[in-house]
Every structure is written in C-alpha cells, then in structure tokens.
N, CA, C and O atoms as a Tripos MOL2 file, in Angstrom:
@<TRIPOS>MOLECULE
protein
  292   291    73     0     0
PROTEIN
NO_CHARGES

@<TRIPOS>ATOM
      1 N          -3.8150    4.3380   10.3590 N.3       1 MET1
      2 CA         -3.7170    3.4350    9.1260 C.3       1 MET1
      3 C          -4.4890    2.3710    8.8450 C.2       1 MET1
      4 O          -5.0360    2.0510    9.9000 O.2       1 MET1
      5 N          -4.7810    1.7380    8.0710 N.am      2 THR2
      6 CA         -5.8820    0.7540    7.6920 C.3       2 THR2
      7 C          -5.5230   -0.2310    6.9040 C.2       2 THR2
      8 O          -5.2380    0.0630    5.7430 O.2       2 THR2
      9 N          -5.4460   -1.7050    7.3560 N.am      3 ILE3
     10 CA         -4.9210   -2.6340    6.5980 C.3       3 ILE3
     11 C          -6.0530   -3.3950    6.0360 C.2       3 ILE3
     12 O          -6.8680   -3.1370    6.9210 O.2       3 ILE3
     13 N          -6.4850   -3.9000    5.4800 N.am      4 GLY4
     14 CA         -7.6760   -4.7450    5.3220 C.3       4 GLY4
     15 C          -8.2560   -5.5710    3.9300 C.2       4 GLY4
     16 O          -7.5400   -5.5730    2.9290 O.2       4 GLY4
     17 N          -9.0740   -6.0020    3.9170 N.am      5 ASN5
     18 CA         -9.2710   -6.4570    2.4740 C.3       5 ASN5
     19 C         -11.0160   -6.4950    2.5770 C.2       5 ASN5
     20 O         -11.6690   -6.3130    3.6050 O.2       5 ASN5
     21 N         -11.6000   -6.8150    1.0730 N.am      6 VAL6
     22 CA        -12.6660   -6.3320    0.8280 C.3       6 VAL6
     23 C         -13.7120   -7.4770    1.1580 C.2       6 VAL6
     24 O         -13.1810   -8.5580    0.9050 O.2       6 VAL6
     25 N         -14.8000   -7.6090    1.5550 N.am      7 THR7
     26 CA        -15.6870   -8.1140    1.8850 C.3       7 THR7
     27 C         -17.0570   -7.6000    1.0550 C.2       7 THR7
     28 O         -17.6930   -6.5540    1.1760 O.2       7 THR7
     29 N         -17.3010   -9.0050   -0.0290 N.am      8 HIS8
     30 CA        -18.2730   -8.5410   -0.8330 C.3       8 HIS8
     31 C         -19.9020   -8.4200   -0.1050 C.2       8 HIS8
     32 O         -20.1110   -8.4430    1.1080 O.2       8 HIS8
     33 N         -20.8590   -8.3000   -1.0800 N.am      9 ARG9
     34 CA        -22.3460   -8.4060   -0.6700 C.3       9 ARG9
     35 C         -22.4210  -10.0170   -0.2760 C.2       9 ARG9
     36 O         -23.0490  -10.2980    0.7440 O.2       9 ARG9
     37 N         -21.7700  -11.1530   -1.0870 N.am     10 ASP10
     38 CA        -22.3840  -12.4690   -1.3980 C.3      10 ASP10
     39 C         -21.4580  -13.2140    0.0730 C.2      10 ASP10
     40 O         -21.6160  -14.3670    0.4760 O.2      10 ASP10
     41 N         -20.7760  -12.4680    0.4960 N.am     11 GLY11
     42 CA        -20.1750  -12.8100    1.5350 C.3      11 GLY11
     43 C         -18.2520  -13.4200    1.3260 C.2      11 GLY11
     44 O         -17.4510  -13.7620    2.1960 O.2      11 GLY11
     45 N         -18.1270  -13.3470    0.1030 N.am     12 ARG12
     46 CA        -16.7460  -13.8170   -0.3340 C.3      12 ARG12
     47 C         -15.8520  -12.6830    0.5360 C.2      12 ARG12
     48 O         -16.4250  -11.7200    1.0460 O.2      12 ARG12
     49 N         -14.9870  -12.8010    0.6100 N.am     13 ILE13
     50 CA        -13.8550  -12.0320    1.2360 C.3      13 ILE13
     51 C         -12.2960  -12.2720    0.5530 C.2      13 ILE13
     52 O         -11.6600  -13.3250    0.5900 O.2      13 ILE13
     53 N         -11.9290  -11.1460    0.0000 N.am     14 SER14
     54 CA        -11.1360  -11.0840   -1.1340 C.3      14 SER14
     55 C          -9.6920  -11.4540   -0.1390 C.2      14 SER14
     56 O          -9.7330  -11.5450    1.0880 O.2      14 SER14
     57 N          -8.4330  -11.6370   -0.9890 N.am     15 ALA15
     58 CA         -7.0850  -11.7460    0.0800 C.3      15 ALA15
     59 C          -6.6540  -10.4310    0.4820 C.2      15 ALA15
     60 O          -6.9990   -9.3410    0.0260 O.2      15 ALA15
     61 N          -5.7830  -10.7270    1.4800 N.am     16 SER16
     62 CA         -5.5060   -9.6950    2.1900 C.3      16 SER16
     63 C          -4.1480   -9.1760    1.8480 C.2      16 SER16
     64 O          -3.4440   -9.9180    1.1630 O.2      16 SER16
     65 N          -3.6750   -8.0390    2.2100 N.am     17 PRO17
     66 CA         -2.3530   -7.3480    1.5830 C.3      17 PRO17
     67 C          -1.0300   -8.0790    2.4210 C.2      17 PRO17
     68 O          -0.9790   -8.4850    3.5820 O.2      17 PRO17
     69 N           0.0550   -8.0740    1.2980 N.am     18 VAL18
     70 CA          1.0270   -8.8840    1.9390 C.3      18 VAL18
     71 C           2.0960   -7.6990    2.0710 C.2      18 VAL18
     72 O           2.4330   -7.1130    1.0420 O.2      18 VAL18
     73 N           2.6360   -7.3310    3.2960 N.am     19 LEU19
     74 CA          3.4660   -6.2860    3.6310 C.3      19 LEU19
     75 C           5.0700   -7.0560    4.0550 C.2      19 LEU19
     76 O           5.3890   -7.9700    4.8160 O.2      19 LEU19
     77 N           5.8440   -6.1180    3.0940 N.am     20 GLY20
     78 CA          7.5980   -6.5460    2.9990 C.3      20 GLY20
     79 C           8.0970   -6.0760    4.4340 C.2      20 GLY20
     80 O           7.4380   -5.6010    5.3590 O.2      20 GLY20
     81 N           9.1990   -6.2970    4.3620 N.am     21 ASN21
     82 CA         10.1740   -5.7950    5.6480 C.3      21 ASN21
     83 C          10.1550   -4.2600    5.4270 C.2      21 ASN21
     84 O          10.0390   -3.8210    4.2820 O.2      21 ASN21
     85 N          10.2950   -3.2290    6.7590 N.am     22 ASP22
     86 CA         10.7940   -1.9520    6.7760 C.3      22 ASP22
     87 C           9.9370   -1.3810    6.0050 C.2      22 ASP22
     88 O          10.5780   -0.5940    5.3060 O.2      22 ASP22
     89 N           8.5730   -1.3290    5.6780 N.am     23 VAL23
     90 CA          7.2380   -0.5500    5.0900 C.3      23 VAL23
     91 C           7.1330    0.9300    6.1770 C.2      23 VAL23
     92 O           6.9000    0.8560    7.3830 O.2      23 VAL23
     93 N           7.2900    1.8030    5.6620 N.am     24 GLU24
     94 CA          6.8950    2.8740    6.2350 C.3      24 GLU24
     95 C           5.3740    3.4320    5.8870 C.2      24 GLU24
     96 O           5.1620    3.7800    4.7250 O.2      24 GLU24
     97 N           4.4580    3.5130    6.7310 N.am     25 PHE25
     98 CA          3.3850    4.2710    6.3760 C.3      25 PHE25
     99 C           3.0150    5.8850    7.1650 C.2      25 PHE25
    100 O           3.4020    6.1610    8.3010 O.2      25 PHE25
    101 N           2.4720    6.5060    6.5800 N.am     26 GLY26
    102 CA          2.4210    7.5920    6.9570 C.3      26 GLY26
    103 C           0.9490    7.7920    7.6950 C.2      26 GLY26
    104 O           0.3280    6.7380    7.5560 O.2      26 GLY26
    105 N           0.1970    8.7320    8.4050 N.am     27 ALA27
    106 CA         -0.7950    8.8670    9.1380 C.3      27 ALA27
    107 C          -1.7320    8.7310    8.0810 C.2      27 ALA27
    108 O          -1.4660    9.1570    6.9570 O.2      27 ALA27
    109 N          -3.0890    8.0270    8.4190 N.am     28 ASN28
    110 CA         -4.0770    7.9540    7.8250 C.3      28 ASN28
    111 C          -4.0390    7.3910    6.1940 C.2      28 ASN28
    112 O          -4.8100    7.6070    5.2590 O.2      28 ASN28
    113 N          -2.6620    6.4930    6.3020 N.am     29 ALA29
    114 CA         -2.8170    5.6650    5.0580 C.3      29 ALA29
    115 C          -3.7330    4.2090    4.8760 C.2      29 ALA29
    116 O          -3.9780    3.4410    5.8060 O.2      29 ALA29
    117 N          -4.1600    4.0280    3.4950 N.am     30 VAL30
    118 CA         -4.8400    3.0080    3.4750 C.3      30 VAL30
    119 C          -4.5110    2.0020    2.7580 C.2      30 VAL30
    120 O          -4.6600    2.3270    1.5800 O.2      30 VAL30
    121 N          -4.0010    0.5540    2.8830 N.am     31 VAL31
    122 CA         -3.8870   -0.5680    1.7600 C.3      31 VAL31
    123 C          -4.9690   -1.6690    2.1370 C.2      31 VAL31
    124 O          -4.9950   -2.2620    3.2160 O.2      31 VAL31
    125 N          -5.9570   -1.8730    0.9700 N.am     32 ILE32
    126 CA         -6.5000   -3.0830    0.7530 C.3      32 ILE32
    127 C          -6.7710   -3.7210   -0.4080 C.2      32 ILE32
    128 O          -6.8800   -3.1820   -1.5100 O.2      32 ILE32
    129 N          -6.8930   -5.0010   -0.1300 N.am     33 GLY33
    130 CA         -6.9670   -5.8690   -1.1340 C.3      33 GLY33
    131 C          -5.7080   -6.5730   -1.3860 C.2      33 GLY33
    132 O          -4.6330   -6.2610   -0.8720 O.2      33 GLY33
    133 N          -5.8860   -7.4870   -2.1610 N.am     34 ALA34
    134 CA         -5.1550   -8.4550   -2.7510 C.3      34 ALA34
    135 C          -3.7960   -7.6220   -3.3190 C.2      34 ALA34
    136 O          -3.5740   -7.2390   -4.4670 O.2      34 ALA34
    137 N          -3.1310   -7.5060   -2.3440 N.am     35 VAL35
    138 CA         -1.9190   -6.0540   -2.9680 C.3      35 VAL35
    139 C          -0.4130   -6.7720   -2.4000 C.2      35 VAL35
    140 O          -0.4900   -7.5380   -1.4400 O.2      35 VAL35
    141 N           0.5350   -6.5760   -2.8410 N.am     36 THR36
    142 CA          1.9370   -6.6820   -1.9660 C.3      36 THR36
    143 C           2.5230   -5.7160   -2.0460 C.2      36 THR36
    144 O           2.7320   -5.2340   -3.1590 O.2      36 THR36
    145 N           2.9860   -5.1060   -0.8970 N.am     37 ILE37
    146 CA          4.0890   -4.0670   -0.4110 C.3      37 ILE37
    147 C           5.3440   -4.3620   -0.3260 C.2      37 ILE37
    148 O           5.7180   -4.7600    0.7770 O.2      37 ILE37
    149 N           6.2430   -4.2770   -1.2990 N.am     38 GLY38
    150 CA          7.7680   -4.3330   -1.2270 C.3      38 GLY38
    151 C           8.7020   -3.9370   -0.2030 C.2      38 GLY38
    152 O           8.4850   -2.8620    0.3560 O.2      38 GLY38
    153 N           9.7360   -4.6410    0.1500 N.am     39 ASP39
    154 CA         10.7520   -3.9990    1.3390 C.3      39 ASP39
    155 C          10.7680   -2.9330    1.0510 C.2      39 ASP39
    156 O          10.6580   -2.5790   -0.1230 O.2      39 ASP39
    157 N          10.9350   -1.9510    2.2350 N.am     40 GLY40
    158 CA         11.3750   -0.2070    2.1380 C.3      40 GLY40
    159 C          10.6900    0.3550    1.3560 C.2      40 GLY40
    160 O          11.2170    1.1700    0.5990 O.2      40 GLY40
    161 N           9.1550    0.0700    1.2850 N.am     41 ALA41
    162 CA          8.4140    1.1030    0.2930 C.3      41 ALA41
    163 C           7.9520    1.7850    1.5270 C.2      41 ALA41
    164 O           7.8050    1.1970    2.5990 O.2      41 ALA41
    165 N           7.7220    3.0830    1.3300 N.am     42 THR42
    166 CA          6.9300    4.2840    2.0900 C.3      42 THR42
    167 C           5.8480    4.6300    1.4790 C.2      42 THR42
    168 O           5.9700    5.0250    0.3200 O.2      42 THR42
    169 N           4.6770    4.5850    2.0110 N.am     43 ILE43
    170 CA          3.6300    5.0290    2.0500 C.3      43 ILE43
    171 C           3.3450    6.2980    2.5130 C.2      43 ILE43
    172 O           3.6020    6.4890    3.7020 O.2      43 ILE43
    173 N           2.7640    7.4440    1.7220 N.am     44 GLY44
    174 CA          2.5470    8.5480    2.4090 C.3      44 GLY44
    175 C           1.3160    8.7510    3.0560 C.2      44 GLY44
    176 O           0.4690    7.8730    2.8940 O.2      44 GLY44
    177 N           0.9270   10.0920    4.0230 N.am     45 ALA45
    178 CA          0.0670   10.1880    4.7510 C.3      45 ALA45
    179 C          -1.2100   10.3470    3.5210 C.2      45 ALA45
    180 O          -1.0560   10.8130    2.3920 O.2      45 ALA45
    181 N          -2.5890    9.7690    4.1700 N.am     46 GLY46
    182 CA         -3.6890    9.8590    3.1960 C.3      46 GLY46
    183 C          -3.4890    8.8300    2.2560 C.2      46 GLY46
    184 O          -4.4910    8.2570    1.8280 O.2      46 GLY46
    185 N          -2.4590    8.5180    1.8890 N.am     47 THR47
    186 CA         -2.4510    7.5590    0.3710 C.3      47 THR47
    187 C          -3.1760    6.4530    0.5790 C.2      47 THR47
    188 O          -3.1630    5.8960    1.6770 O.2      47 THR47
    189 N          -4.0000    5.9370   -0.6050 N.am     48 VAL48
    190 CA         -4.7940    4.7000   -0.5800 C.3      48 VAL48
    191 C          -4.2620    3.9400   -1.7380 C.2      48 VAL48
    192 O          -4.2630    4.4160   -2.8730 O.2      48 VAL48
    193 N          -3.7030    2.4920   -1.3910 N.am     49 VAL49
    194 CA         -2.8900    1.5860   -2.0040 C.3      49 VAL49
    195 C          -3.9140    0.8370   -2.8080 C.2      49 VAL49
    196 O          -4.8230    0.6290   -2.0040 O.2      49 VAL49
    197 N          -4.2580    0.3100   -3.9930 N.am     50 THR50
    198 CA         -4.9560   -0.8310   -4.1790 C.3      50 THR50
    199 C          -4.2620   -1.8600   -5.3700 C.2      50 THR50
    200 O          -4.8080   -2.8530   -5.8520 O.2      50 THR50
    201 N          -3.0510   -1.3870   -5.6620 N.am     51 LYS51
    202 CA         -2.3650   -1.9480   -6.3280 C.3      51 LYS51
    203 C          -0.7520   -2.2730   -5.9360 C.2      51 LYS51
    204 O          -0.2950   -1.3890   -5.2120 O.2      51 LYS51
    205 N           0.2820   -3.4340   -6.2820 N.am     52 ASP52
    206 CA          1.0860   -3.8120   -5.9680 C.3      52 ASP52
    207 C           1.9890   -2.5280   -6.0360 C.2      52 ASP52
    208 O           1.9350   -1.7820   -7.0140 O.2      52 ASP52
    209 N           2.7470   -2.3130   -5.0660 N.am     53 LEU53
    210 CA          4.0090   -1.2630   -4.8900 C.3      53 LEU53
    211 C           5.3890   -2.2500   -4.6840 C.2      53 LEU53
    212 O           5.6760   -3.1820   -3.9330 O.2      53 LEU53
    213 N           6.0890   -1.5010   -5.7980 N.am     54 PRO54
    214 CA          7.5810   -2.1940   -5.3320 C.3      54 PRO54
    215 C           8.2770   -2.0110   -4.3330 C.2      54 PRO54
    216 O           8.0560   -1.1440   -3.4870 O.2      54 PRO54
    217 N           9.3590   -2.9470   -4.3190 N.am     55 ALA55
    218 CA         10.6690   -2.5520   -2.8950 C.3      55 ALA55
    219 C          10.8840   -1.2590   -3.3000 C.2      55 ALA55
    220 O          10.8740   -0.8940   -4.4760 O.2      55 ALA55
    221 N          11.1140   -0.4400   -2.1790 N.am     56 GLY56
    222 CA         11.8910    0.7990   -2.3190 C.3      56 GLY56
    223 C          10.9710    1.8620   -2.5960 C.2      56 GLY56
    224 O          11.2100    2.9420   -2.0560 O.2      56 GLY56
    225 N           9.9540    1.7610   -3.3410 N.am     57 ALA57
    226 CA          9.1910    3.0140   -4.0960 C.3      57 ALA57
    227 C           8.8290    3.8190   -2.8190 C.2      57 ALA57
    228 O           9.1620    3.5190   -1.6720 O.2      57 ALA57
    229 N           7.9620    5.0770   -3.2730 N.am     58 VAL58
    230 CA          7.6220    6.2220   -2.4660 C.3      58 VAL58
    231 C           6.2650    5.9060   -3.1510 C.2      58 VAL58
    232 O           6.3640    5.6090   -4.3420 O.2      58 VAL58
    233 N           4.9420    5.9150   -2.5890 N.am     59 ALA59
    234 CA          3.6340    5.8970   -3.5020 C.3      59 ALA59
    235 C           2.9600    7.2030   -2.2370 C.2      59 ALA59
    236 O           3.0170    7.1360   -1.0090 O.2      59 ALA59
    237 N           2.3510    8.3160   -3.1100 N.am     60 VAL60
    238 CA          1.7180    9.2620   -2.0740 C.3      60 VAL60
    239 C           0.1330    9.7520   -3.3520 C.2      60 VAL60
    240 O           0.0950    9.5680   -4.5690 O.2      60 VAL60
    241 N          -0.5380   10.1400   -2.7920 N.am     61 GLY61
    242 CA         -1.7130   10.8700   -3.4020 C.3      61 GLY61
    243 C          -2.8330    9.8940   -2.9560 C.2      61 GLY61
    244 O          -2.3760    8.8880   -2.4140 O.2      61 GLY61
    245 N          -4.2730    9.9410   -3.0530 N.am     62 ALA62
    246 CA         -5.3790    9.0380   -3.0680 C.3      62 ALA62
    247 C          -5.4880    7.8400   -4.1720 C.2      62 ALA62
    248 O          -5.4690    6.6120   -4.0780 O.2      62 ALA62
    249 N          -5.5840    8.5480   -5.0160 N.am     63 GLY63
    250 CA         -5.2210    7.5050   -6.3260 C.3      63 GLY63
    251 C          -3.8740    6.8040   -6.3480 C.2      63 GLY63
    252 O          -3.9170    5.7080   -6.9070 O.2      63 GLY63
    253 N          -2.9840    7.0790   -5.9940 N.am     64 PHE64
    254 CA         -1.5230    6.7940   -5.5220 C.3      64 PHE64
    255 C          -0.8420    6.8670   -6.9060 C.2      64 PHE64
    256 O          -1.3710    6.5110   -7.9590 O.2      64 PHE64
    257 N           0.5590    7.4400   -6.7500 N.am     65 ARG65
    258 CA          1.3500    7.6950   -7.2440 C.3      65 ARG65
    259 C           2.7670    7.2810   -6.7700 C.2      65 ARG65
    260 O           3.2050    7.3940   -5.6260 O.2      65 ARG65
    261 N           3.5490    6.6700   -8.1040 N.am     66 VAL66
    262 CA          4.6800    5.9450   -7.4660 C.3      66 VAL66
    263 C           5.8580    6.8080   -7.8920 C.2      66 VAL66
    264 O           6.1430    7.1620   -9.0360 O.2      66 VAL66
    265 N           6.5320    7.0950   -6.6730 N.am     67 LEU67
    266 CA          7.4800    8.3890   -7.0820 C.3      67 LEU67
    267 C           8.9760    7.6190   -7.0420 C.2      67 LEU67
    268 O           8.9720    6.5570   -6.4180 O.2      67 LEU67
    269 N           9.9500    7.9370   -7.4970 N.am     68 SER68
    270 CA         11.4080    7.2520   -7.5870 C.3      68 SER68
    271 C          11.5140    6.3440   -6.2640 C.2      68 SER68
    272 O          10.8260    6.4790   -5.2520 O.2      68 SER68
    273 N          12.4200    5.4860   -6.4640 N.am     69 PRO69
    274 CA         12.5180    4.7030   -4.9920 C.3      69 PRO69
    275 C          13.0510    5.7320   -4.1930 C.2      69 PRO69
    276 O          13.3700    6.8730   -4.5270 O.2      69 PRO69
    277 N          13.1090    5.1480   -3.0310 N.am     70 ARG70
    278 CA         14.1510    5.9280   -1.8030 C.3      70 ARG70
    279 C          15.7280    5.9960   -1.9960 C.2      70 ARG70
    280 O          16.2690    4.9150   -1.7640 O.2      70 ARG70
    281 N          16.6980    7.1570   -2.4160 N.am     71 GLY71
    282 CA         17.6930    7.1460   -2.7300 C.3      71 GLY71
    283 C          18.0750    7.4740   -4.1480 C.2      71 GLY71
    284 O          19.2440    7.6250   -4.5040 O.2      71 GLY71
    285 N          16.9340    7.5840   -5.0100 N.am     72 GLU72
    286 CA         17.5350    7.8100   -6.1570 C.3      72 GLU72
    287 C          16.9260    8.9910   -6.3090 C.2      72 GLU72
    288 O          16.0380    9.3990   -5.5610 O.2      72 GLU72
    289 N          17.4770    9.7270   -7.5010 N.am     73 ALA73
    290 CA         16.8920   10.6140   -8.0090 C.3      73 ALA73
    291 C          15.8580   10.8340   -9.1870 C.2      73 ALA73
    292 O          15.4440   11.9650   -9.4410 O.2      73 ALA73
@<TRIPOS>BOND
     1     1     2 1
     2     2     3 1
     3     3     4 2
     4     3     5 am
     5     5     6 1
     6     6     7 1
     7     7     8 2
     8     7     9 am
     9     9    10 1
    10    10    11 1
    11    11    12 2
    12    11    13 am
    13    13    14 1
    14    14    15 1
    15    15    16 2
    16    15    17 am
    17    17    18 1
    18    18    19 1
    19    19    20 2
    20    19    21 am
    21    21    22 1
    22    22    23 1
    23    23    24 2
    24    23    25 am
    25    25    26 1
    26    26    27 1
    27    27    28 2
    28    27    29 am
    29    29    30 1
    30    30    31 1
    31    31    32 2
    32    31    33 am
    33    33    34 1
    34    34    35 1
    35    35    36 2
    36    35    37 am
    37    37    38 1
    38    38    39 1
    39    39    40 2
    40    39    41 am
    41    41    42 1
    42    42    43 1
    43    43    44 2
    44    43    45 am
    45    45    46 1
    46    46    47 1
    47    47    48 2
    48    47    49 am
    49    49    50 1
    50    50    51 1
    51    51    52 2
    52    51    53 am
    53    53    54 1
    54    54    55 1
    55    55    56 2
    56    55    57 am
    57    57    58 1
    58    58    59 1
    59    59    60 2
    60    59    61 am
    61    61    62 1
    62    62    63 1
    63    63    64 2
    64    63    65 am
    65    65    66 1
    66    66    67 1
    67    67    68 2
    68    67    69 am
    69    69    70 1
    70    70    71 1
    71    71    72 2
    72    71    73 am
    73    73    74 1
    74    74    75 1
    75    75    76 2
    76    75    77 am
    77    77    78 1
    78    78    79 1
    79    79    80 2
    80    79    81 am
    81    81    82 1
    82    82    83 1
    83    83    84 2
    84    83    85 am
    85    85    86 1
    86    86    87 1
    87    87    88 2
    88    87    89 am
    89    89    90 1
    90    90    91 1
    91    91    92 2
    92    91    93 am
    93    93    94 1
    94    94    95 1
    95    95    96 2
    96    95    97 am
    97    97    98 1
    98    98    99 1
    99    99   100 2
   100    99   101 am
   101   101   102 1
   102   102   103 1
   103   103   104 2
   104   103   105 am
   105   105   106 1
   106   106   107 1
   107   107   108 2
   108   107   109 am
   109   109   110 1
   110   110   111 1
   111   111   112 2
   112   111   113 am
   113   113   114 1
   114   114   115 1
   115   115   116 2
   116   115   117 am
   117   117   118 1
   118   118   119 1
   119   119   120 2
   120   119   121 am
   121   121   122 1
   122   122   123 1
   123   123   124 2
   124   123   125 am
   125   125   126 1
   126   126   127 1
   127   127   128 2
   128   127   129 am
   129   129   130 1
   130   130   131 1
   131   131   132 2
   132   131   133 am
   133   133   134 1
   134   134   135 1
   135   135   136 2
   136   135   137 am
   137   137   138 1
   138   138   139 1
   139   139   140 2
   140   139   141 am
   141   141   142 1
   142   142   143 1
   143   143   144 2
   144   143   145 am
   145   145   146 1
   146   146   147 1
   147   147   148 2
   148   147   149 am
   149   149   150 1
   150   150   151 1
   151   151   152 2
   152   151   153 am
   153   153   154 1
   154   154   155 1
   155   155   156 2
   156   155   157 am
   157   157   158 1
   158   158   159 1
   159   159   160 2
   160   159   161 am
   161   161   162 1
   162   162   163 1
   163   163   164 2
   164   163   165 am
   165   165   166 1
   166   166   167 1
   167   167   168 2
   168   167   169 am
   169   169   170 1
   170   170   171 1
   171   171   172 2
   172   171   173 am
   173   173   174 1
   174   174   175 1
   175   175   176 2
   176   175   177 am
   177   177   178 1
   178   178   179 1
   179   179   180 2
   180   179   181 am
   181   181   182 1
   182   182   183 1
   183   183   184 2
   184   183   185 am
   185   185   186 1
   186   186   187 1
   187   187   188 2
   188   187   189 am
   189   189   190 1
   190   190   191 1
   191   191   192 2
   192   191   193 am
   193   193   194 1
   194   194   195 1
   195   195   196 2
   196   195   197 am
   197   197   198 1
   198   198   199 1
   199   199   200 2
   200   199   201 am
   201   201   202 1
   202   202   203 1
   203   203   204 2
   204   203   205 am
   205   205   206 1
   206   206   207 1
   207   207   208 2
   208   207   209 am
   209   209   210 1
   210   210   211 1
   211   211   212 2
   212   211   213 am
   213   213   214 1
   214   214   215 1
   215   215   216 2
   216   215   217 am
   217   217   218 1
   218   218   219 1
   219   219   220 2
   220   219   221 am
   221   221   222 1
   222   222   223 1
   223   223   224 2
   224   223   225 am
   225   225   226 1
   226   226   227 1
   227   227   228 2
   228   227   229 am
   229   229   230 1
   230   230   231 1
   231   231   232 2
   232   231   233 am
   233   233   234 1
   234   234   235 1
   235   235   236 2
   236   235   237 am
   237   237   238 1
   238   238   239 1
   239   239   240 2
   240   239   241 am
   241   241   242 1
   242   242   243 1
   243   243   244 2
   244   243   245 am
   245   245   246 1
   246   246   247 1
   247   247   248 2
   248   247   249 am
   249   249   250 1
   250   250   251 1
   251   251   252 2
   252   251   253 am
   253   253   254 1
   254   254   255 1
   255   255   256 2
   256   255   257 am
   257   257   258 1
   258   258   259 1
   259   259   260 2
   260   259   261 am
   261   261   262 1
   262   262   263 1
   263   263   264 2
   264   263   265 am
   265   265   266 1
   266   266   267 1
   267   267   268 2
   268   267   269 am
   269   269   270 1
   270   270   271 1
   271   271   272 2
   272   271   273 am
   273   273   274 1
   274   274   275 1
   275   275   276 2
   276   275   277 am
   277   277   278 1
   278   278   279 1
   279   279   280 2
   280   279   281 am
   281   281   282 1
   282   282   283 1
   283   283   284 2
   284   283   285 am
   285   285   286 1
   286   286   287 1
   287   287   288 2
   288   287   289 am
   289   289   290 1
   290   290   291 1
   291   291   292 2
@<TRIPOS>SUBSTRUCTURE
     1 MET1         2 RESIDUE 1 A MET
     2 THR2         6 RESIDUE 1 A THR
     3 ILE3        10 RESIDUE 1 A ILE
     4 GLY4        14 RESIDUE 1 A GLY
     5 ASN5        18 RESIDUE 1 A ASN
     6 VAL6        22 RESIDUE 1 A VAL
     7 THR7        26 RESIDUE 1 A THR
     8 HIS8        30 RESIDUE 1 A HIS
     9 ARG9        34 RESIDUE 1 A ARG
    10 ASP10       38 RESIDUE 1 A ASP
    11 GLY11       42 RESIDUE 1 A GLY
    12 ARG12       46 RESIDUE 1 A ARG
    13 ILE13       50 RESIDUE 1 A ILE
    14 SER14       54 RESIDUE 1 A SER
    15 ALA15       58 RESIDUE 1 A ALA
    16 SER16       62 RESIDUE 1 A SER
    17 PRO17       66 RESIDUE 1 A PRO
    18 VAL18       70 RESIDUE 1 A VAL
    19 LEU19       74 RESIDUE 1 A LEU
    20 GLY20       78 RESIDUE 1 A GLY
    21 ASN21       82 RESIDUE 1 A ASN
    22 ASP22       86 RESIDUE 1 A ASP
    23 VAL23       90 RESIDUE 1 A VAL
    24 GLU24       94 RESIDUE 1 A GLU
    25 PHE25       98 RESIDUE 1 A PHE
    26 GLY26      102 RESIDUE 1 A GLY
    27 ALA27      106 RESIDUE 1 A ALA
    28 ASN28      110 RESIDUE 1 A ASN
    29 ALA29      114 RESIDUE 1 A ALA
    30 VAL30      118 RESIDUE 1 A VAL
    31 VAL31      122 RESIDUE 1 A VAL
    32 ILE32      126 RESIDUE 1 A ILE
    33 GLY33      130 RESIDUE 1 A GLY
    34 ALA34      134 RESIDUE 1 A ALA
    35 VAL35      138 RESIDUE 1 A VAL
    36 THR36      142 RESIDUE 1 A THR
    37 ILE37      146 RESIDUE 1 A ILE
    38 GLY38      150 RESIDUE 1 A GLY
    39 ASP39      154 RESIDUE 1 A ASP
    40 GLY40      158 RESIDUE 1 A GLY
    41 ALA41      162 RESIDUE 1 A ALA
    42 THR42      166 RESIDUE 1 A THR
    43 ILE43      170 RESIDUE 1 A ILE
    44 GLY44      174 RESIDUE 1 A GLY
    45 ALA45      178 RESIDUE 1 A ALA
    46 GLY46      182 RESIDUE 1 A GLY
    47 THR47      186 RESIDUE 1 A THR
    48 VAL48      190 RESIDUE 1 A VAL
    49 VAL49      194 RESIDUE 1 A VAL
    50 THR50      198 RESIDUE 1 A THR
    51 LYS51      202 RESIDUE 1 A LYS
    52 ASP52      206 RESIDUE 1 A ASP
    53 LEU53      210 RESIDUE 1 A LEU
    54 PRO54      214 RESIDUE 1 A PRO
    55 ALA55      218 RESIDUE 1 A ALA
    56 GLY56      222 RESIDUE 1 A GLY
    57 ALA57      226 RESIDUE 1 A ALA
    58 VAL58      230 RESIDUE 1 A VAL
    59 ALA59      234 RESIDUE 1 A ALA
    60 VAL60      238 RESIDUE 1 A VAL
    61 GLY61      242 RESIDUE 1 A GLY
    62 ALA62      246 RESIDUE 1 A ALA
    63 GLY63      250 RESIDUE 1 A GLY
    64 PHE64      254 RESIDUE 1 A PHE
    65 ARG65      258 RESIDUE 1 A ARG
    66 VAL66      262 RESIDUE 1 A VAL
    67 LEU67      266 RESIDUE 1 A LEU
    68 SER68      270 RESIDUE 1 A SER
    69 PRO69      274 RESIDUE 1 A PRO
    70 ARG70      278 RESIDUE 1 A ARG
    71 GLY71      282 RESIDUE 1 A GLY
    72 GLU72      286 RESIDUE 1 A GLU
    73 ALA73      290 RESIDUE 1 A ALA
C-alpha cells in the first residue's frame, strides 16, 4: 500500500491524504494527494484513489469506482 502526496517539479508539495477510522486497504492500494477517506471505507487491492471516498464506501479499480457502502445492497 502507498499513501503519499505529490511533489511538483518546482518543489511544491501537495497536501497529504486524510484517513478516517477503520479504513481497510487491499494489497498494492494507492492513496495520493489531498483526498479524504471516510470512516469504515474499503479500498480494494490495486485500487488507485485520487478523489475523496465517502464513509463506508467500497472503492475498486485503477481509475476507481465506488460500489455501494458496506452492508447495503
């Protein structure tokens, strides 16, 4: 798993991710930039997250798509 920010060529560094409580990560998941991951979210293996993820959401895929929150059909 990789969590980080972006360093620009001119030396500026973007904000780092903010992680909620009880967030689950699959193998090789990546969270980068100024994003917020909500409480209880799940990030699947190999998923690259570059946008906010709401609480309880499940994100999968390299471009990531959000599935229904855990416990909901």
